[in-house]
N, C-alpha and C positions, 0 to 999 in steps of 0.2 A: 189394650196397651197402646199408648201413644208413642209414635215414632216421629222424630223431627226430620223433616225433609230439607230443612234449610232455615236460615235466618234472614230477615229483611228489616229495613229501616224506613220509616215514613219519609216521604218527600212531598213537595208541593203538588205533584200530580198523581201520587199513589205510593208505591213502595219500590225499593231497590235492595238487592242482596244476592244471595247465592242459593241455587237449588242443588242439593247434594244427595244423589241417589246412587244405587249400585251400578246402574247403567249409564248415568249421566251426571256430570258436575259442570255447571255453567252459571255465569252471572245472569240474573233475570231482572226484569222490570215489570211491575204490575201497575198499569196505567188506567186511569178512568176512560171509559168508552164515551168519547165525545159524540158519537153518532147515535147513541141510544135515545129513542123517543120515549117520553113519559108514558107509562102504561104498557110498553112493549115487553116482549119476553127476551129481548137482547140482553147480553150480560152487562153488568155494571162496570166491569173491568176486563182488560185484555192482558194476558200473560205473554211477555216477549222474552226470548232467550238469546244469549250470545251477543257478539258485536254487531251482527246483522239484524238484530231485533226480530228474529223469526218468531211468528206466533206459535205458541205451544199450548195455549189454554185460555180459559176465561174464568171470571169470578162474579158471583152474585152476592149482594148484601142480603142477609137473612136475619131474623130475630130469634134468639134462643127462647124456647118455650119455658124453660125453668127460671131463667133470670130476667128475661125481657130485654137483654142487651143485644145490640146489633153485632154481627160478625160477618166475615167474608168466607164464603164457601167456594173452593176452587175445583175445576175439572181440568186435568192436564192430559194431553194426548199428542204423541209424536212418535215416529218410529224409533228415535233414540231412547225413548222411555220404555218401549216394549209394546207387545200386541194389545194390551188392555189399557183402558183409561185409568188414571190415578185420581182419586178424590182426596181432598185435603181441606183443612180449615186454617184460617189465620187467627192466631191468638196473641195477645200482648205478653211480653216477658215481664214478670213481676220485678219491680224495682229498677227497671231500665226504660225510662221515658222514651217513647218513639221507636222502640225495638220490638219486633214481633217474631214469632216462630211459625213455620208452616208445619202443621201436624197432619200426618196421614190419617185418613178417615176410612177405615176398612168397610164401614157400612155403605159408603157412597151416598 
């Protein structure tokens, strides 16, 4: 079962929108990681929350085995979220150009 954790819109540097969970509702920005070196294991994106842009997670570009399409896999971790990491994927919203949904990924 897919659960939406929020909706985001594409920007020049990544995405902006709102993360809406039981324990936390906050504006977020998902921005490209300018410090990533090619071939490194660093994330492709940083997830920043609230007006202070506090880091709450990271994202990696992956390729789906079934379709061959690229997607972004997120890992969120912050005391406001809870004691465990939350895993999610970003997927496009059909029929809405530039709009995406953050879907909870129970498998992690």
